[in-house]
C-alpha positions in Angstrom: 30.3 -5.4 16.3 27.7 -2.8 17.4 26.8 -2.8 21.0 23.6 -1.5 22.4 23.7 1.0 25.3 20.8 2.3 27.4 20.9 6.1 27.4 21.6 6.5 31.1 24.5 4.0 30.8 25.9 5.7 27.7 25.8 9.1 29.5 27.6 7.6 32.5 30.2 5.8 30.4 30.5 8.2 27.4 34.3 7.8 27.2 33.9 4.0 26.9 31.1 4.4 24.3 33.4 6.5 22.2 36.3 4.1 22.6 34.1 1.2 21.5 32.9 3.2 18.5 36.5 3.8 17.5 37.6 0.2 17.8 34.5 -1.9 17.2 32.2 0.3 15.0 29.0 2.1 15.6 27.4 2.0 19.0 23.6 2.0 19.3 21.9 4.0 22.1 18.4 3.2 23.2 15.8 5.3 25.1 13.0 3.3 26.8 14.0 0.3 24.7 13.8 2.1 21.4 16.9 2.6 19.2 17.3 6.4 19.1 20.9 7.3 18.3 24.2 6.0 17.1 27.7 7.0 18.1 30.3 6.4 15.3 33.9 7.4 14.7 34.5 10.5 12.7 36.3 8.5 10.1 33.2 6.3 9.6 31.0 9.5 9.4 33.2 11.0 6.7 33.1 7.7 4.7 29.3 7.8 4.9 29.0 11.5 4.1 31.4 11.4 1.1 29.6 8.4 -0.4 26.4 10.4 -0.8 25.2 11.2 -4.3 23.3 14.4 -5.2 19.7 13.9 -6.3 20.3 15.3 -9.8 23.2 12.8 -10.2 21.0 10.0 -8.9 18.3 10.7 -11.5 20.8 11.3 -14.3 22.5 7.9 -13.7 19.2 6.1 -13.1 18.4 3.2 -15.6 15.1 4.9 -16.1 16.7 8.1 -17.4 16.5 6.9 -21.0 12.8 6.2 -20.6 12.3 9.9 -19.5 13.1 11.0 -23.0 9.8 9.4 -24.2 7.7 11.3 -21.7 5.3 13.9 -23.1 5.6 16.9 -20.8 3.5 19.2 -23.0 0.8 21.1 -21.1 -2.8 20.2 -22.0 -4.3 23.1 -24.0 -7.9 22.0 -23.7 -10.3 24.5 -22.1 -11.0 24.2 -18.4 -14.1 22.3 -17.2 -17.2 24.3 -16.7 -18.2 25.3 -13.2 -20.5 22.9 -11.4 -23.5 24.3 -9.6 -23.7 23.0 -6.1 
């Protein structure tokens, strides 16, 4: 279970914050009552980092990928609009 630490308390008890992250999961650190950082174990970080998918893979595997084949991406060849006198 994530525990919330005030920044000053986390600085004073960093070793305990790290131990809690290793045994009980991510630890939330607040500054002036606003959640600003998280301490998590390296194993948890690796799990999150390895589960990331590249943007090209994301779009290629999207259910909307088949609909993209129907898009008309040809450039409009009509002449530009005439200048407007201001």
